[in-house]
C-alpha positions as CSV (number, residue, x, y, z in Angstrom):
1,M,51.2,34.1,16.8
2,T,54.8,34.8,17.9
3,D,56.7,36.8,20.4
4,N,60.1,38.5,20.2
5,S,62.0,35.2,20.8
6,D,60.5,33.7,17.6
7,R,58.5,31.1,19.6
8,V,55.3,30.2,17.8
9,W,52.4,30.2,20.3
10,G,49.7,29.2,17.9
11,R,49.2,27.8,14.4
12,G,46.3,27.7,12.0
13,A,44.6,24.3,11.8
14,D,41.3,23.5,10.0
15,G,40.2,27.1,10.1
16,E,40.9,27.3,13.9
17,L,43.8,28.2,16.1
18,M,45.9,25.4,17.5
19,C,48.1,25.8,20.6
20,S,51.7,24.9,19.7
21,Y,52.4,23.5,23.2
22,H,49.8,20.7,23.5
23,G,47.9,20.9,20.3
24,W,44.5,22.1,21.7
25,Q,42.3,23.7,19.1
26,F,40.0,26.7,19.6
27,N,37.4,28.2,17.3
28,G,36.7,31.9,16.7
29,C,34.6,32.2,19.8
30,G,37.4,30.8,22.0
31,K,35.7,27.5,22.6
32,C,37.9,24.5,22.8
33,T,37.2,22.0,20.0
34,R,40.1,19.5,20.3
35,I,42.1,18.0,23.1
36,P,44.3,15.4,21.5
37,Q,45.6,14.0,24.8
38,I,42.2,12.6,25.7
39,I,41.6,9.1,24.3
40,N,37.9,8.7,24.8
41,K,35.9,10.9,22.4
42,A,33.0,11.3,24.7
43,A,35.3,12.5,27.5
44,E,37.0,14.8,25.1
45,G,33.6,16.4,24.2
46,T,32.8,16.9,27.8
47,S,36.1,18.6,28.5
48,C,35.7,20.8,25.4
49,R,32.3,21.9,26.6
50,S,33.7,23.0,30.0
51,S,34.1,26.8,30.4
52,R,37.5,26.1,31.9
53,S,38.9,24.9,28.5
54,S,37.8,28.1,26.7
55,V,40.1,31.0,26.1
56,A,39.6,34.8,26.0
57,T,38.6,36.3,22.6
58,F,39.0,39.8,21.3
59,P,37.3,41.7,18.5
60,V,39.4,41.8,15.3
61,S,39.3,43.4,11.9
62,V,41.2,43.0,8.7
63,A,42.3,46.1,6.8
64,C,45.1,46.9,4.4
65,G,46.6,43.4,4.7
66,M,46.9,43.6,8.5
67,I,45.0,42.1,11.4
68,W,43.9,44.7,13.9
69,V,43.1,43.5,17.5
70,F,41.0,45.4,20.0
71,P,42.5,44.4,23.4
72,D,39.1,44.3,25.2
73,N,37.2,41.1,25.8
74,T,34.1,42.7,27.4
75,S,32.1,42.4,24.2
76,P,31.6,39.4,21.8
77,P,33.9,39.3,18.8
78,G,32.6,41.5,16.0
79,E,30.2,43.5,18.1
80,K,32.5,46.4,18.6
81,P,34.8,47.0,15.5
82,F,38.3,48.1,16.3
83,I,38.7,50.4,13.3
84,P,36.3,53.3,12.9
85,K,34.5,53.1,9.5
86,A,36.2,56.2,8.1
87,I,39.7,54.8,8.9
88,H,38.7,51.4,7.6
89,E,37.6,52.8,4.3
90,Y,40.7,55.0,4.1
91,L,42.9,52.0,4.5
92,E,41.0,49.8,2.0
93,E,41.2,52.5,-0.6
94,R,45.0,52.4,-0.3
95,P,46.0,48.8,-0.5
96,S,49.6,49.8,-1.3
97,A,49.9,52.2,1.6
98,R,53.4,52.0,3.3
99,F,53.4,51.1,6.9
100,F,56.3,50.9,9.3
101,M,56.5,48.8,12.5
102,R,59.2,48.8,15.1
103,D,59.3,47.5,18.7
104,L,60.5,50.4,20.8
105,P,62.1,49.9,24.3
106,Y,60.2,52.8,25.8
107,G,56.6,53.5,26.8
108,H,53.5,54.9,25.0
109,D,53.7,58.2,26.9
110,I,57.4,58.7,26.2
111,L,56.7,58.1,22.5
112,L,53.8,60.6,22.5
113,E,56.1,63.3,24.1
114,N,58.5,62.7,21.3
115,L,55.9,63.0,18.5
116,L,54.3,66.1,20.1
117,D,57.7,67.9,20.2
118,P,58.6,69.0,16.7
119,S,61.3,71.4,18.0
120,H,63.7,68.5,18.5
121,L,63.7,67.6,14.8
122,P,66.5,69.9,13.5
123,F,68.8,68.8,16.3
124,S,68.2,65.1,16.9
125,H,67.7,64.4,13.2
126,H,70.2,66.9,11.7
127,G,71.0,65.9,8.2
128,V,68.0,63.6,7.8
129,G,65.6,64.6,5.1
130,G,66.9,68.1,4.8
131,L,66.7,68.9,8.6
132,N,69.4,71.3,9.7
133,R,70.0,72.6,13.2
134,A,71.5,75.8,11.7
135,N,67.9,76.8,10.7
136,M,66.9,77.1,14.4
137,T,68.0,80.7,14.8
138,Q,64.8,82.3,16.2
139,G,63.4,79.7,18.5
140,H,60.4,77.4,17.8
141,G,57.0,79.0,17.9
142,M,53.9,77.1,19.1
143,Q,50.5,78.4,20.2
144,L,47.7,76.2,21.6
145,V,44.4,76.8,19.8
146,T,41.3,77.0,22.1
147,D,38.8,78.8,20.0
148,V,36.1,76.3,18.9
149,D,35.5,77.8,15.5
150,E,39.3,77.9,14.7
151,I,39.6,74.2,15.8
152,E,36.8,73.2,13.5
153,A,38.5,75.0,10.7
154,L,41.8,73.2,11.3
155,T,40.6,69.6,11.8
156,S,37.6,67.4,11.9
157,N,39.1,64.9,14.4
158,D,37.7,66.5,17.6
159,P,41.2,66.7,19.1
160,T,42.1,66.6,22.8
161,C,44.5,69.5,22.1
162,I,45.7,71.3,19.0
163,A,48.4,73.9,18.3
164,R,49.8,76.0,15.5
165,T,53.5,75.4,15.3
166,M,56.6,76.2,13.3
167,Y,57.5,74.2,10.2
168,P,61.1,73.1,11.0
169,M,62.2,73.3,7.3
170,G,60.5,76.6,6.6
171,T,61.5,80.2,6.9
172,P,62.6,81.4,10.4
173,G,59.6,82.4,12.5
174,N,57.0,80.8,10.4
175,M,53.8,79.2,11.9
176,D,53.0,77.0,8.9
177,G,52.3,73.8,10.9
178,V,49.3,72.4,12.7
179,L,49.9,69.7,15.4
180,E,47.1,67.8,17.0
181,F,46.6,65.1,19.6
182,K,43.6,63.0,20.3
183,G,43.9,60.7,23.3
184,P,45.0,58.1,23.8
185,H,47.2,57.7,20.7
186,F,46.5,59.8,17.6
187,V,49.1,62.4,16.6
188,G,48.7,64.4,13.4
189,Y,50.9,66.9,11.6
190,K,49.8,69.3,8.9
191,Y,52.2,71.6,7.1
192,H,51.2,74.4,4.7
193,L,54.1,74.5,2.3
194,G,52.9,77.4,0.2
195,V,54.3,77.4,-3.3
196,A,57.0,74.8,-2.7
197,G,55.7,72.7,-5.5
198,I,59.1,71.6,-6.9
199,Q,60.1,70.2,-3.5
200,R,56.8,68.3,-3.3
201,L,57.2,67.1,-6.9
202,L,60.7,65.9,-6.3
203,F,59.7,64.0,-3.2
204,T,56.7,62.4,-4.8
205,V,58.3,61.4,-8.1
206,I,61.9,60.8,-7.2
207,I,61.9,59.7,-3.6
208,K,58.8,57.6,-3.8
209,S,60.1,56.0,-7.0
210,I,63.3,55.0,-5.2
211,F,61.2,53.6,-2.4
212,K,59.1,51.7,-4.9
213,L,62.1,50.1,-6.5
214,F,63.8,49.5,-3.2
215,P,61.0,49.4,-0.6
216,Y,63.3,48.5,2.3
217,K,65.1,51.9,1.7
218,A,61.9,53.6,3.1
219,H,62.2,51.6,6.2
220,M,65.9,52.5,6.5
221,F,64.9,56.2,6.4
222,D,62.3,55.5,9.2
223,H,65.0,53.7,11.3
224,A,67.3,56.7,11.0
225,I,64.5,58.8,12.7
226,F,63.9,56.4,15.5
227,D,67.6,55.7,16.1
228,G,68.2,59.4,16.5
229,D,65.6,59.6,19.4
230,G,65.9,56.2,21.0
231,V,69.0,56.8,23.1
232,F,67.5,60.0,24.6
233,L,64.0,58.6,25.2
234,T,65.1,55.4,27.0
235,R,67.2,57.5,29.4
236,Q,64.3,59.9,29.8
237,Q,62.1,56.9,30.7
238,N,64.7,55.7,33.2
239,T,64.7,59.1,34.9
240,L,60.9,59.1,35.2
241,Y,60.1,55.5,36.2
242,R,63.2,53.9,37.6
243,E,63.9,56.9,39.8
244,G,60.1,57.3,40.6
245,R,60.0,61.0,39.6
246,S,57.0,63.0,38.4
247,W,57.2,64.7,35.0
248,K,56.3,68.0,36.8
249,S,59.5,67.8,38.9
250,A,61.7,66.0,36.3
251,Y,61.0,68.3,33.3
252,Y,61.9,72.0,33.0
253,C,59.7,73.4,30.1
254,P,60.5,77.2,29.8
255,S,59.5,77.5,26.1
256,L,56.2,77.6,24.2
257,A,57.6,74.7,22.1
258,D,56.7,72.4,25.0
259,S,53.0,73.4,25.0
260,M,51.6,70.2,23.4
261,V,53.8,67.9,25.6
262,I,52.4,69.6,28.7
263,A,48.8,69.4,27.4
264,M,49.2,65.7,26.8
265,R,50.8,65.1,30.2
266,K,47.9,66.9,31.9
267,W,45.4,64.8,29.9
268,Y,47.3,61.6,31.2
269,D,47.2,62.9,34.7
270,E,43.4,62.9,34.5
271,H,42.8,59.8,32.4
272,G,45.9,57.6,33.0
273,M,47.7,55.9,35.8
274,D,51.2,56.9,36.7
275,G,51.6,58.4,33.2
276,Q,50.4,55.2,31.4
277,P,47.1,54.3,29.8
278,L,44.6,52.7,32.1
279,W,44.8,49.4,30.2
280,H,48.6,49.3,30.5
281,G,49.5,50.3,34.0
282,P,53.0,51.0,35.5
283,A,53.8,47.3,35.8
284,G,54.7,47.2,32.1
285,V,57.3,49.9,32.3
286,P,60.9,48.5,32.2
287,R,62.6,48.8,35.6
288,R,66.1,48.2,34.2
289,P,68.4,50.4,32.3
290,V,68.2,49.7,28.5
291,A,71.6,49.2,26.8
292,Q,72.4,51.2,23.7
293,E,72.8,48.0,21.7
294,E,69.2,47.1,22.5
295,V,67.9,50.5,21.6
296,L,69.6,50.3,18.2
297,D,68.8,46.7,17.5
298,R,67.0,47.1,14.2
299,Y,67.0,43.4,13.3
300,N,65.1,42.2,16.4
301,Q,62.9,45.2,16.7
302,H,61.9,45.3,13.0
303,T,63.7,43.3,10.3
304,K,62.8,39.8,11.4
305,H,59.1,40.7,11.6
306,C,59.1,42.7,8.2
307,A,58.5,40.8,5.0
308,V,59.9,43.8,3.0
309,C,63.1,44.1,4.9
310,K,63.6,40.3,5.3
311,G,63.3,40.1,1.5
312,G,65.8,42.9,1.0
313,L,68.3,41.3,3.5
314,R,67.9,38.0,1.7
315,R,68.6,39.6,-1.7
316,L,71.6,41.5,-0.3
317,K,73.1,38.3,1.1
318,G,72.6,36.7,-2.3
319,I,74.4,39.5,-4.0
320,Q,77.2,39.3,-1.4
321,L,77.5,35.5,-2.0
322,G,77.5,36.0,-5.8
323,A,80.2,38.7,-5.5
324,T,82.3,36.5,-3.3
325,I,82.1,33.6,-5.7
326,A,82.9,35.8,-8.7
327,A,85.9,37.3,-6.8
328,V,87.2,33.8,-5.9
329,T,86.7,32.6,-9.5
330,C,88.6,35.7,-10.9
331,W,91.4,35.2,-8.4
332,F,91.7,31.5,-9.2
333,A,91.8,32.3,-12.9
334,F,94.5,35.0,-12.3
335,I,96.6,32.6,-10.2
336,C,96.3,29.9,-12.9
337,A,97.4,32.4,-15.6
338,C,100.3,33.6,-13.5
339,I,101.8,30.1,-12.8
340,S,101.5,29.0,-16.4
341,N,104.7,28.5,-18.3
342,T,104.0,31.5,-20.4
343,A,103.9,34.0,-17.5
344,P,107.0,36.1,-16.8
345,A,109.0,35.2,-13.7
346,G,108.1,38.4,-11.9
347,I,104.3,37.8,-12.4
348,K,104.7,34.2,-11.0
349,A,106.6,35.5,-8.0
350,A,103.9,38.1,-7.4
351,A,101.1,35.5,-7.7
352,F,102.8,33.2,-5.2
353,L,103.4,36.0,-2.8
354,L,99.7,37.2,-3.0
355,T,98.5,33.7,-2.5
356,A,100.6,33.2,0.6
357,L,99.4,36.5,2.0
358,S,95.7,35.6,1.4
359,L,96.1,32.2,3.1
360,A,98.0,33.7,6.1
């Protein structure tokens, strides 16, 4: 258990969790089993049985190599699984599934607005993955779907809202995409690519092969997406929360492309608190401006937590060190050859001059 400052809050000990501050140990039910500061074992046992020495517990589940925590301690651990059965089975069937994690300096609602707004893709991510702002010549079409039969034909997720939308990399005016939102957090995209089999084949065989050989490259691609949005989204959050404005007064949404963002915001007005999930609340929203350096801080937001990227960084540093050693060795050999008695006077002079310049 760590936080963003790399402090270790808890460690594993004898199948239990040990607090890194005083060494107290807790079992899976949150009951204290060890207080090393107490000398008398009987007194230690009495203190461990006290409810005041216990800690809160949360239901957890393990899937696809990750620990999933349900942040609700109203039920005993294990009684209410965090991951629905269908999702759990989906993850277990794909042990090599690629996941990406990054700590973002803006809130859950701001991120949802971003994900439910595909019309920004050609502009904010111009040049990434084939996106091109020049393709946006006839607007971005989007139409909310309200017919029950049509919704059932499009998805089985029982969405909060769903819309047909333009595929940003398709032909102008197409409506080949489906965008759905299920509160509080699920966002799904579906694009019908028609007969573009070559494009899909190239992506599957070539791009994924590159990612398999260099898995950190896939995360670099993801970073490019989030970097493109982060600067705008943090300023947008500042406008809403630091200035205390409502989305209804702060946003001007004249196009149909904003339909899903508006639908999501209306859902939050009914089920959230000041634009945040009920379990989060406005107290968690940053009340200070976020510097651009913090927005684009890939290392602290991702790399130091990611085994794939830490390994890639370690290998790159090893290559850099090896290249430096090889360069110094070659340079030393060159200098030795130049100052030998057999080297012409001009070569010797050049060697001494280059050596002096490198040491300056």
